MARKOL-486922 format. One record per residue: residue number from 0; x, y, z of N, C-alpha, C in turn. Coordinates in Angstrom, 1 decimal. Last residue first. Layout:
! MARKOL-486922
 num   n.xx   n.yy   n.zz  ca.xx  ca.yy  ca.zz   c.xx   c.yy   c.zz
 NUM      X      Y      Z      X      Y      Z      X      Y      Z
...
***
This chain:
! MARKOL-486922
 num   n.xx   n.yy   n.zz  ca.xx  ca.yy  ca.zz   c.xx   c.yy   c.zz
 275  104.4   91.7  115.3  105.7   91.5  114.6  106.1   92.8  113.9
 274  103.1   91.4  118.2  102.9   92.4  117.1  104.2   92.5  116.3
 273  103.8   89.8  120.3  102.7   89.3  119.4  102.3   90.3  118.3
 272  105.9   88.7  122.5  105.9   89.7  121.4  105.0   89.2  120.3
 271  106.3   88.2  125.6  105.3   87.8  124.6  105.2   89.0  123.6
 270  109.6   87.6  126.5  108.3   87.8  127.0  107.3   87.3  126.0
 269  112.9   89.1  126.4  112.0   87.9  126.4  110.6   88.3  126.9
 268  115.4   90.7  124.5  114.3   90.8  125.4  113.4   89.6  125.3
 267  118.7   91.5  123.6  117.7   90.5  123.7  116.7   90.8  124.8
 266  120.9   93.0  121.4  120.1   93.2  122.6  118.9   92.2  122.5
 265  124.1   91.9  120.2  122.6   92.0  120.1  122.0   92.3  121.4
 264  127.0   92.1  118.4  126.4   92.5  119.6  124.9   92.6  119.4
 263  130.0   90.8  117.3  128.6   90.7  117.1  127.9   91.1  118.4
 262  133.0   92.4  116.1  132.2   91.8  117.2  130.7   91.8  116.9
 261  134.1   92.0  112.7  134.0   92.7  114.0  133.1   91.9  114.9
 260  134.0   90.4  110.4  135.3   90.9  110.9  135.3   91.5  112.3
 259  132.3   87.4  109.3  132.3   88.8  109.9  133.7   89.1  110.4
 258  132.2   84.8  108.5  132.6   85.8  107.5  132.7   87.2  108.1
 257  129.8   83.8  110.8  130.8   83.4  109.8  131.0   84.5  108.8
 256  128.2   84.0  113.0  128.8   85.2  112.5  129.9   84.9  111.5
 255  125.0   82.5  113.9  126.4   82.4  113.3  126.9   83.8  112.9
 254  122.8   80.7  116.1  123.3   81.9  115.5  124.6   81.7  114.9
 253  120.1   78.3  115.8  121.4   78.8  116.3  121.8   80.1  115.6
 252  117.3   76.0  116.4  118.0   77.2  115.8  119.4   77.4  116.3
 251  114.1   74.6  116.5  115.6   74.4  116.5  116.3   75.5  115.8
 250  111.4   75.9  118.5  112.0   75.5  117.2  113.5   75.4  117.3
 249  110.5   76.7  120.9  109.7   75.9  120.1  110.2   75.5  118.7
 248  111.9   78.6  122.2  111.7   77.3  123.0  111.1   76.3  122.1
 247  111.9   80.7  120.5  113.1   80.0  120.5  113.0   78.7  121.4
 246  110.0   82.2  118.5  109.7   81.3  119.6  110.8   80.3  119.8
 245  111.1   85.5  117.7  111.1   84.1  117.4  110.7   83.3  118.7
 244  111.8   88.3  115.8  111.0   87.9  117.0  110.8   86.4  116.7
 243  114.7   90.2  114.9  113.8   89.1  114.7  113.1   88.8  116.0
 242  115.7   93.4  113.4  115.4   92.5  114.6  114.7   91.3  114.1
 241  118.3   95.5  112.2  117.1   94.7  112.0  116.9   93.8  113.3
 240  120.7   96.7  112.7  119.5   97.4  113.1  118.2   96.7  112.7
 239  122.3   94.9  110.1  122.5   95.8  111.2  121.2   96.6  111.4
 238  120.3   92.0  109.2  121.2   93.1  108.9  121.3   94.0  110.1
 237  120.2   88.7  109.3  119.7   89.8  110.1  120.7   91.0  110.0
 236  119.4   86.1  107.2  120.3   87.2  107.4  119.6   88.3  108.2
 235  118.7   82.8  107.9  118.1   84.1  107.7  119.1   85.2  108.1
 234  118.7   79.7  106.6  119.6   80.7  107.1  119.0   82.1  106.8
 233  117.4   76.4  107.3  117.2   77.8  106.7  118.2   78.7  107.4
 232  118.1   73.1  106.5  118.2   74.2  107.5  118.0   75.5  106.7
 231  116.3   70.1  105.4  117.1   71.4  105.2  117.0   72.4  106.3
 230  117.0   66.9  106.4  116.0   67.9  106.4  116.7   69.3  106.4
 229  118.9   64.9  106.6  118.8   65.6  105.3  117.7   66.7  105.3
 228  118.8   63.6  109.0  119.9   64.6  108.8  119.8   65.4  107.5
 227  116.7   62.3  110.6  116.4   63.1  109.4  117.5   64.1  109.2
 226  117.8   60.9  112.8  116.9   60.3  112.0  116.6   61.0  110.6
 225  119.5   62.8  114.0  120.0   61.4  113.8  119.1   60.7  112.8
 224  117.8   65.0  114.3  118.9   65.1  113.3  119.5   63.7  113.0
 223  116.0   63.9  116.2  115.5   64.4  114.9  116.7   64.4  113.9
 222  117.7   63.3  118.3  117.1   62.2  117.6  116.5   62.7  116.3
 221  118.6   65.9  119.1  119.6   64.9  118.7  118.9   63.8  117.9
 220  116.1   67.0  119.8  116.9   67.6  118.8  117.9   66.6  118.2
 219  115.1   65.4  121.9  114.4   65.5  120.7  115.2   66.1  119.5
 218  116.2   65.2  124.5  116.8   64.3  123.4  116.2   64.5  122.0
 217  115.0   67.1  126.1  116.4   66.9  126.2  117.0   66.1  125.0
 216  112.3   66.9  125.8  112.9   68.2  125.3  114.4   68.0  125.3
 215  111.9   63.5  124.8  111.8   64.6  125.7  112.4   65.8  125.1
 214  110.5   60.4  124.1  111.0   61.6  123.5  110.8   62.7  124.5
 213  111.3   57.0  125.0  110.6   58.3  125.3  111.3   59.5  124.7
 212  111.9   54.9  122.0  112.0   55.3  123.4  111.3   56.6  123.7
 211  111.5   54.6  119.3  110.6   53.9  120.2  110.7   54.3  121.7
 210  111.5   56.3  116.4  112.2   56.2  117.6  111.2   55.7  118.7
 209  110.0   56.8  114.1  111.1   55.9  114.0  111.8   55.6  115.3
 208  107.8   58.4  114.6  107.6   57.4  113.6  108.8   56.4  113.6
 207  108.7   60.3  116.4  107.9   59.2  116.9  107.7   58.1  115.9
 206  109.8   62.2  114.8  110.7   61.4  115.5  110.0   60.1  116.0
 205  107.5   63.5  113.8  108.4   62.8  112.8  109.3   61.8  113.6
 204  106.3   64.5  116.1  105.5   63.6  115.2  106.4   62.8  114.3
 203  108.3   66.2  117.0  107.9   65.1  117.8  107.2   64.0  116.9
 202  108.1   68.2  115.0  109.3   67.4  115.1  109.1   66.1  115.9
 201  105.6   69.3  115.7  105.8   68.7  114.4  107.0   67.7  114.4
 200  106.3   70.3  118.2  105.2   69.3  118.1  105.3   68.5  116.8
 199  108.2   72.2  117.6  108.6   71.0  118.4  107.5   69.9  118.3
 198  107.8   73.3  114.2  107.6   73.4  115.6  108.0   72.1  116.3
 197  110.2   73.9  111.6  109.1   73.0  112.2  109.0   73.3  113.7
 196  112.4   74.9  110.2  111.0   75.6  110.2  109.9   74.7  110.6
 195  115.3   75.4  111.8  114.5   74.4  111.2  113.1   74.9  111.3
 194  117.8   78.0  111.3  116.7   77.4  112.0  116.0   76.3  111.1
 193  120.3   80.5  112.0  120.0   79.1  111.4  118.7   78.7  112.1
 192  120.7   83.8  111.4  119.9   82.8  112.3  119.7   81.6  111.5
 191  123.5   86.0  111.3  122.6   85.0  110.7  121.9   84.1  111.7
 190  124.3   89.5  111.0  124.5   88.2  111.6  123.4   87.3  111.0
 189  126.0   92.2  109.3  124.9   91.2  109.4  125.3   90.1  110.3
 188  127.7   94.8  111.2  127.6   93.8  110.2  126.4   92.9  110.4
 187  127.6   96.4  113.4  127.8   97.1  112.1  127.8   96.1  110.9
 186  125.0   95.6  115.8  126.4   95.6  115.3  126.4   96.3  114.0
 185  122.6   95.2  116.9  123.1   96.5  117.0  124.6   96.6  116.6
 184  119.9   93.4  116.3  121.3   93.4  115.9  121.8   94.9  115.9
 183  117.8   92.1  118.7  118.1   93.3  117.8  119.6   93.3  117.5
 182  115.4   89.8  119.3  116.8   90.0  119.2  117.1   91.1  118.2
 181  112.7   88.8  121.4  113.2   89.7  120.3  114.7   89.9  120.4
 180  111.0   85.7  122.0  112.0   86.8  122.3  112.2   87.6  121.1
 179  108.1   84.2  123.6  109.1   84.3  122.5  110.1   85.4  122.9
 178  106.7   81.7  125.8  106.7   83.0  125.2  107.7   83.0  124.0
 177  105.2   78.4  125.6  106.2   79.4  126.0  106.0   80.7  125.3
 176  103.4   76.8  124.4  102.9   77.7  125.4  103.9   78.7  125.9
 175  104.8   75.0  122.9  104.0   76.1  122.2  103.4   77.1  123.1
 174  105.7   73.1  124.6  106.6   74.1  124.2  105.9   75.3  123.5
 173  104.2   70.9  125.2  103.8   72.1  125.8  104.7   73.3  125.4
 172  105.2   68.7  123.9  103.8   69.0  123.7  103.4   70.3  124.3
 171  107.9   68.5  124.6  107.6   68.7  123.2  106.1   69.1  123.0
 170  107.7   70.4  127.8  107.8   69.1  127.0  107.6   69.4  125.5
 169  109.4   72.6  129.9  108.4   72.3  129.0  108.7   70.9  128.4
 168  110.5   75.2  132.0  110.4   73.7  131.8  109.2   73.5  130.9
 167  112.0   78.0  130.2  111.1   77.4  131.3  111.1   75.9  131.1
 166  113.9   78.3  128.3  113.7   79.4  129.2  112.8   79.0  130.4
 165  115.7   76.7  126.5  114.9   76.2  127.7  114.7   77.3  128.7
 164  116.0   76.6  123.0  116.2   77.2  124.3  115.4   76.5  125.3
 163  117.4   74.0  121.0  116.2   74.7  121.4  116.6   75.4  122.7
 162  120.0   73.9  118.4  119.4   73.6  119.7  118.1   74.3  119.9
 161  123.1   73.5  116.8  121.7   73.7  116.7  121.0   73.2  117.9
 160  125.8   74.0  119.2  125.3   73.8  117.8  123.8   74.1  117.8
 159  126.9   74.5  121.7  125.7   73.6  121.6  125.4   73.2  120.2
 158  130.2   74.6  123.1  129.2   75.1  122.1  128.1   74.1  121.9
 157  131.5   75.2  126.3  131.1   74.2  125.3  130.0   74.8  124.4
 156  134.3   76.6  128.0  133.0   76.8  127.4  132.7   75.6  126.4
 155  136.1   78.0  130.7  135.8   76.8  129.9  134.4   76.9  129.3
 154  136.9   79.8  132.6  137.4   80.0  131.3  137.2   78.7  130.4
 153  135.7   77.6  135.0  136.6   78.7  134.8  137.2   78.8  133.4
 152  132.8   76.1  133.4  133.9   76.2  134.5  134.7   77.4  134.2
 151  131.0   76.1  131.4  131.1   74.9  132.2  132.2   74.9  133.3
 150  128.8   78.0  129.7  129.9   78.2  130.6  130.0   77.0  131.5
 149  127.7   77.2  126.5  127.4   77.1  127.9  128.8   77.2  128.7
 148  126.8   79.0  123.5  127.7   78.1  124.3  127.2   78.1  125.7
 147  126.2   80.0  120.2  125.6   79.6  121.5  126.5   78.6  122.3
 146  127.2   80.5  117.7  127.3   81.5  118.7  126.8   81.1  120.1
 145  129.0   78.9  115.2  127.9   78.8  116.2  128.2   79.8  117.2
 144  131.0   79.8  113.5  129.9   79.0  112.9  128.7   78.9  113.9
 143  132.4   83.0  113.7  132.0   81.8  114.4  130.9   81.1  113.7
 142  133.3   85.6  112.9  133.7   84.4  112.1  133.5   83.1  112.9
 141  133.7   87.3  116.0  133.4   87.2  114.6  133.8   85.9  114.0
 140  132.1   86.5  119.2  133.2   86.7  118.4  132.9   86.7  116.9
 139  129.3   88.2  120.7  129.9   87.0  120.1  131.1   87.4  119.3
 138  127.0   89.0  123.3  128.2   89.4  122.6  128.9   88.1  122.0
 137  123.9   90.2  124.2  124.7   89.0  123.8  125.8   89.5  123.0
 136  122.6   91.5  126.9  123.3   92.0  125.7  124.2   90.8  125.3
 135  119.4   90.1  128.0  120.9   90.3  128.1  121.3   91.0  126.8
 134  116.6   90.7  128.8  117.3   89.4  129.0  118.8   89.6  129.1
 133  114.0   92.7  130.0  115.3   92.6  129.4  116.0   91.3  129.8
 132  110.7   91.5  129.4  111.7   92.0  130.3  113.1   91.9  129.6
 131  107.1   91.9  128.7  108.5   91.5  128.4  109.4   92.0  129.4
 130  104.2   92.8  127.9  104.7   91.7  128.6  106.1   91.3  128.2
 129  102.5   94.7  126.8  103.8   95.1  127.4  104.4   94.1  128.3
 128  100.4   93.6  125.4  100.2   93.8  126.8  101.5   94.3  127.5
 127  101.6   93.5  122.8  100.2   94.0  123.0  100.0   94.4  124.5
 126  104.6   94.3  121.8  104.0   93.5  122.8  102.7   94.1  123.2
 125  105.5   96.2  120.0  105.6   94.8  119.6  105.0   93.8  120.6
 124  105.3   98.6  121.2  104.5   98.4  119.9  104.6   97.0  119.5
 123  107.0   98.3  123.3  105.5   98.4  123.6  104.7   98.2  122.3
 122  109.4   98.5  122.0  109.0   97.2  122.4  107.5   97.2  122.8
 121  109.5  101.3  121.5  109.5  100.4  120.4  108.9   99.0  120.8
 120  109.6  102.2  124.1  108.5  102.7  123.3  108.4  101.7  122.1
 119  112.0  101.0  124.9  110.8  100.6  125.6  109.5  101.1  124.8
 118  113.9  102.4  123.3  113.7  100.9  123.1  112.3  100.5  123.8
 117  113.7  104.9  124.3  113.3  104.7  122.9  113.0  103.2  122.7
 116  114.7  104.5  126.9  113.4  105.0  126.7  112.9  104.8  125.3
 115  117.3  103.4  126.3  116.3  102.6  127.0  114.9  103.1  126.8
 114  118.5  105.6  125.0  118.3  104.3  124.3  117.2  103.5  125.0
 113  118.6  107.5  127.1  117.8  107.8  125.9  117.5  106.5  125.1
 112  120.3  106.1  128.8  119.0  106.4  129.2  118.0  106.7  128.1
 111  122.6  106.1  127.2  121.9  104.8  127.5  120.5  105.1  128.0
 110  123.3  108.8  127.3  122.9  108.2  126.0  122.1  106.9  126.2
 109  123.9  109.0  130.0  122.9  109.8  129.4  122.3  109.2  128.1
 108  126.1  107.2  130.2  124.9  107.0  131.0  123.7  107.8  130.4
 107  128.4  105.9  129.1  127.5  106.8  128.3  126.1  106.8  129.0
 106  129.8  104.0  130.4  130.5  105.3  130.3  129.6  106.3  129.6
 105  128.4  101.7  130.3  128.5  102.3  131.6  129.0  103.7  131.4
 104  128.6  100.9  127.6  127.3  101.2  128.1  127.4  102.0  129.4
 103  131.3  100.5  127.5  130.7  101.5  126.6  129.4  101.9  127.2
 102  131.6   98.3  129.2  132.2   99.6  129.6  131.6  100.7  128.8
 101  130.4   96.2  127.7  129.7   96.7  128.9  130.3   98.1  129.3
 100  132.5   96.2  125.6  131.1   96.5  125.3  130.4   97.0  126.6
  99  135.0   95.3  126.3  134.8   96.8  126.2  133.4   97.2  126.0
  98  135.0   92.6  126.1  134.9   93.1  127.4  134.7   94.6  127.4
  97  135.5   92.2  123.4  134.1   92.0  123.9  133.9   92.5  125.3
  96  137.6   94.9  122.3  137.4   93.5  122.7  135.9   93.4  123.2
  95  137.5   97.4  121.3  138.6   96.6  120.8  138.5   95.1  121.3
  94  134.9   99.5  120.2  135.3   98.5  121.2  136.4   97.6  120.6
  93  133.9  101.0  118.2  135.2  101.4  118.8  135.7  100.4  119.7
  92  131.5  100.1  117.5  132.6   99.7  116.6  133.9  100.1  117.2
  91  129.6  101.2  119.0  130.2  100.0  119.6  131.4   99.5  118.7
  90  128.3  103.9  119.1  129.5  103.6  118.4  130.2  102.4  119.0
  89  126.3  105.6  120.1  127.0  104.8  121.0  128.3  104.2  120.4
  88  125.3  106.5  117.7  126.0  107.4  118.6  126.8  106.7  119.6
  87  123.9  104.3  116.9  125.1  104.7  116.1  125.9  105.7  116.9
  86  121.8  104.2  118.7  122.8  103.2  118.7  124.1  103.6  118.0
  85  120.5  106.5  117.8  121.0  106.5  119.1  122.1  105.4  119.3
  84  119.6  105.7  115.2  120.6  106.9  115.4  121.2  106.9  116.8
  83  117.8  103.7  115.9  119.0  103.4  115.2  120.0  104.5  115.3
  82  115.8  105.3  117.1  116.6  104.3  117.9  117.9  103.9  117.2
  81  115.0  106.7  114.8  115.5  107.4  116.0  116.3  106.5  116.9
  80  114.1  104.7  113.1  115.3  105.5  112.7  115.9  106.2  114.0
  79  113.1  101.5  114.6  112.9  102.9  114.2  114.2  103.7  114.0
  78  114.3   98.4  113.3  114.0   99.3  114.4  113.8  100.7  113.9
  77  112.8   96.2  111.0  113.8   97.2  111.2  113.4   98.1  112.4
  76  112.0   92.6  111.2  111.8   94.0  110.8  113.0   94.9  111.1
  75  110.4   89.5  111.3  111.6   90.2  111.0  111.2   91.6  110.6
  74  109.1   86.7  113.2  108.9   88.0  112.6  110.3   88.7  112.4
  73  108.0   83.6  112.9  109.3   84.3  113.0  109.1   85.7  112.3
  72  105.6   81.6  114.4  105.9   82.7  113.6  107.2   83.3  113.9
  71  104.4   79.8  116.2  104.9   79.3  114.9  105.1   80.4  113.9
  70  103.7   81.0  118.5  104.5   79.8  118.6  105.0   79.2  117.3
  69  102.2   83.3  118.1  103.7   83.5  118.3  104.4   82.2  118.3
  68   99.9   83.2  115.3  100.3   82.9  116.7  101.8   83.0  116.9
  67   99.3   86.0  113.0   99.6   84.6  113.3  100.1   84.5  114.8
  66   98.7   88.5  112.1   98.1   88.1  113.3   98.3   86.6  113.6
  65   99.7   89.1  109.6  100.3   89.8  110.7   99.8   89.3  112.1
  64  100.3   87.2  106.9   99.3   87.3  108.0  100.0   87.9  109.3
  63  101.9   86.5  104.9  101.5   87.9  105.0  100.5   88.2  106.1
  62  104.7   84.3  105.1  103.3   84.6  105.4  103.1   86.1  105.3
  61  106.9   81.6  104.1  106.6   83.0  104.3  105.1   83.2  104.6
  60  107.5   78.9  103.5  108.0   79.5  104.7  107.6   80.9  105.0
  59  106.3   78.3  101.0  106.1   77.4  102.2  106.5   78.0  103.5
  58  107.2   80.2   99.3  105.8   80.2   99.6  105.5   79.3  100.9
  57  109.9   79.4   99.0  109.6   80.6   99.7  108.1   80.7  100.1
  56  109.6   77.1   97.5  110.1   77.0   98.9  109.8   78.2   99.7
  55  108.7   78.2   95.1  107.8   77.2   95.8  108.3   77.1   97.3
  54  110.9   79.7   94.3  109.6   80.4   94.6  108.7   79.5   95.4
  53  113.8   78.6   96.1  112.9   78.6   94.9  111.7   79.3   95.3
  52  116.4   80.3   97.8  115.2   79.6   97.8  114.5   79.7   96.4
  51  120.0   79.9   97.1  118.8   80.7   97.2  117.5   79.8   97.2
  50  122.1   77.8   99.2  121.6   78.3   97.9  120.4   79.2   98.2
  49  124.9   76.3  100.9  123.7   77.2  100.9  123.4   77.6   99.5
  48  126.4   74.1  102.2  126.1   74.2  100.7  124.8   75.1  100.5
  47  127.3   73.4  104.7  127.6   74.7  104.2  127.3   74.9  102.7
  46  125.1   71.9  107.1  126.0   71.8  105.9  126.1   73.2  105.3
  45  124.8   73.0  110.5  124.3   72.9  109.2  125.4   72.6  108.2
  44  125.7   70.7  113.2  125.8   72.0  112.6  125.3   71.9  111.1
  43  125.1   69.2  116.4  125.0   69.2  115.0  125.1   70.6  114.4
  42  126.4   67.4  119.3  126.0   68.6  118.6  126.0   68.4  117.1
  41  127.0   65.5  121.2  125.8   65.3  120.4  125.4   66.5  119.5
  40  129.2   66.5  122.6  129.4   65.3  121.8  128.2   65.0  120.9
  39  129.5   70.1  122.3  129.0   68.9  123.0  129.1   67.7  122.1
  38  132.6   71.5  121.1  131.2   71.3  121.1  130.8   70.1  121.9
  37  135.2   73.8  121.6  134.7   72.5  121.9  133.2   72.5  121.8
  36  137.8   75.4  120.2  136.3   75.5  120.2  135.8   74.1  120.4
  35  140.4   74.7  120.4  140.0   76.0  121.0  138.5   76.2  121.0
  34  140.9   72.4  119.0  141.1   72.4  120.5  140.6   73.6  121.2
  33  139.0   71.1  116.6  139.6   72.4  117.0  139.7   72.4  118.5
  32  137.6   68.8  116.3  138.9   68.8  115.8  139.7   70.0  116.2
  31  134.9   67.2  116.9  135.7   68.2  117.7  137.2   68.1  117.3
  30  132.5   67.2  114.6  133.7   66.5  115.0  134.6   67.5  115.7
  29  129.0   67.2  114.7  130.2   68.0  114.8  131.3   67.0  115.2
  28  126.9   65.8  112.1  127.4   65.8  113.5  128.8   66.5  113.6
  27  125.2   67.9  109.8  126.3   67.0  110.0  126.7   67.0  111.5
  26  122.1   68.6  107.9  123.1   68.8  109.0  124.1   67.7  109.1
  25  120.8   70.0  104.8  120.7   69.3  106.1  121.8   69.6  107.1
  24  121.2   71.5  102.5  120.8   70.1  102.4  120.7   69.3  103.7
  23  119.8   74.8  102.7  120.9   73.9  102.5  120.3   72.5  102.4
  22  118.9   78.3  101.9  118.6   76.9  102.3  119.7   76.0  102.0
  21  118.4   81.7  102.8  119.0   80.7  102.0  118.7   79.3  102.6
  20  117.3   85.1  102.8  117.0   83.7  103.2  117.7   82.7  102.3
  19  117.3   87.6  101.7  118.0   87.4  103.0  117.9   86.0  103.5
  18  115.7   87.6   99.5  117.2   87.6   99.3  118.0   87.4  100.6
  17  113.2   87.8  100.6  113.6   86.5  100.1  115.1   86.4   99.9
  16  112.9   90.5  101.1  113.3   89.6  102.3  113.7   88.3  101.8
  15  112.5   92.9   99.6  113.2   91.7   99.1  113.7   90.8  100.2
  14  112.1   95.1  102.2  112.1   94.9  100.8  113.0   93.7  100.4
  13  110.2   94.7  105.0  111.6   94.6  104.5  111.5   94.3  103.0
  12  107.8   95.0  106.4  108.1   96.0  105.4  109.6   95.9  105.0
  11  108.2   92.7  108.4  107.6   94.0  108.6  108.3   95.0  107.6
  10  107.6   89.4  107.5  108.5   90.5  107.5  107.7   91.8  107.6
   9  107.3   86.3  108.8  106.5   87.5  108.5  107.5   88.6  108.6
   8  107.8   82.9  108.2  108.4   84.2  108.3  107.5   85.3  107.9
   7  106.4   80.1  109.9  106.4   81.0  108.8  107.1   82.3  109.2
   6  106.7   76.7  110.7  106.9   78.0  111.1  107.1   78.9  109.9
   5  105.5   74.9  108.2  105.5   74.9  109.6  105.6   76.3  110.1
   4  105.7   72.6  105.4  105.1   73.9  106.0  105.1   73.8  107.5
   3  108.9   71.1  104.6  107.5   71.1  104.9  107.0   72.5  105.4
   2  111.4   69.9  102.5  110.9   71.1  103.2  109.4   71.0  103.4
   1  111.8   66.3  102.7  111.8   67.6  102.0  111.2   68.7  102.9
   0  113.7   63.8  104.0  112.4   64.5  104.2  112.6   65.9  103.6
***
């Protein structure tokens, strides 16, 4: 199945955003060959044959409509300079381990207060009704093909690969009613978002053509990739101090820090962000 129209990228004044997007030839089931990094048995990861988008492909995934619905829009932008300068003062690059990141926040109480105030002003501009809440500061190791994992026991983790979030209970038919989230890259290196540019309802329609059992939010990702492994994955670069706004309950995605040297740190808020 070739690239279809579905979720669109709206950029907030990023010059040459097309250069931050690449495409591949689909996915491959994960083979657990690394004893230090274990994936779920039904996990899939993108093929690594990335290339630049053609003009035709870019037209299918981009939009200039700033008023699109949140369930099928991926917004990308840059945080204000004042907020960017405050994060630079925090200097997370000094951290020698991921455990040092929370300490950095605790040790700079006055600066963190300024960051929180400036962040709330910025977020109010992105949420028409100020409907959002802090979710977490996500920390990831460098040079990881997947950044999403579940803690399954003492010092034990399993990586999910490409997945949908489950912030609330939903079905493939109601996922579009979920909110969305904003993720701000406060690291010194780019990070990347893998995603399939189809909504869960679109994916349901494709899986239903070939899968006769019940389709749920629990099995829809595995069945889609099992049936359509050649559907292309898109990779969006999120540069330092850029953000993305995405309906992560309603599309398949993952993060990656492949090629990075330092720790990846993002600030994540969830709610309804309808002003990209």
